[in-house]
Every structure is written in structure tokens, then in C-alpha cells.
C-alpha positions as CSV (number, residue, x, y, z in Angstrom):
1,X,109.0,103.5,86.4
2,X,111.7,101.9,88.5
3,X,112.0,103.0,92.2
4,X,114.8,102.4,94.6
5,X,113.9,102.3,98.3
6,X,114.4,100.1,101.4
7,X,112.2,98.0,103.6
8,X,111.1,100.2,106.4
9,X,108.9,97.8,108.3
10,X,107.3,94.3,108.1
11,X,103.7,94.6,109.1
12,X,101.7,92.0,110.9
13,X,99.1,92.4,108.1
14,X,101.3,90.6,105.6
15,X,102.6,93.8,104.0
16,X,106.0,95.4,103.8
17,X,106.3,99.1,104.1
18,X,108.6,100.9,101.6
19,X,109.2,104.6,102.0
20,X,108.7,106.6,98.8
21,X,108.7,110.4,98.4
22,X,106.8,111.8,101.3
23,X,104.8,108.7,102.0
24,X,105.1,104.9,101.7
25,X,104.1,102.1,99.4
26,X,102.7,99.0,101.0
27,X,103.5,95.8,99.1
28,X,103.0,92.1,99.7
29,X,105.4,91.0,102.4
30,X,109.0,90.7,101.2
31,X,111.5,88.3,102.6
32,X,114.2,91.0,102.9
33,X,115.1,92.2,106.4
34,X,114.1,95.7,107.6
35,X,116.6,98.2,106.2
36,X,117.4,96.1,103.1
37,X,117.6,98.0,99.8
38,X,115.0,97.0,97.2
39,X,114.0,98.0,93.7
40,X,110.5,98.0,92.3
41,X,108.8,98.6,89.0
42,X,105.6,100.6,88.8
43,X,103.8,99.9,85.5
44,X,101.5,102.4,84.0
45,X,98.8,99.7,83.7
46,X,98.9,99.3,87.5
47,X,98.5,102.9,88.5
48,X,97.4,106.2,86.8
49,X,100.3,108.5,87.8
50,X,98.7,111.5,86.2
51,X,95.6,111.0,88.4
52,X,97.5,111.2,91.8
53,X,96.6,114.3,93.8
54,X,99.6,116.8,94.0
55,X,101.5,114.7,91.4
56,X,104.4,112.4,92.1
57,X,107.9,113.9,92.3
58,X,109.6,111.1,90.4
59,X,110.9,110.4,87.0
60,X,111.4,107.2,85.1
61,X,115.0,105.7,85.3
62,X,114.5,102.8,82.9
63,X,112.3,101.8,80.0
64,X,111.3,98.2,79.4
65,X,109.5,96.6,76.5
66,X,105.9,95.7,77.1
67,X,105.3,92.0,77.8
68,X,104.1,90.1,74.7
69,X,101.2,87.8,75.6
């Protein structure tokens, strides 16, 4: 799933805060300035979307082929 958001804050803990739905996603620190628009991929292998409490009000906007290793 591809999400479009912005950098809301740069934490002193080495994480960047990205608002998403009614919460936020914390990611490894990004070089973009606060307020910059960013795009991110959430892969099914990284998170079980179906297991999230209350679900996730989002929908996929792009499909990409699985990497061939």
C-alpha cells in the first residue's frame, strides 16, 4: 500500500513522525524538512493490516510486483 503524508516532526530519538489516519507512523529519521510531503510503501510482509484493532481506513493506490530474490 502506498501512503502519502508529510513530515510532522523530527524527534530527538532518531525518528521522523508522519501523520496517518488518526495517528502517526514513526520511521527512521528522514532528511526532509518538517512539512515536506513524502510517500511511503507499506508491504504486507512488514505488517498484518488485518490484525490491527479497529482496522485501517485506507486502501491501496498502487500495486507493485514482489521482489525477485
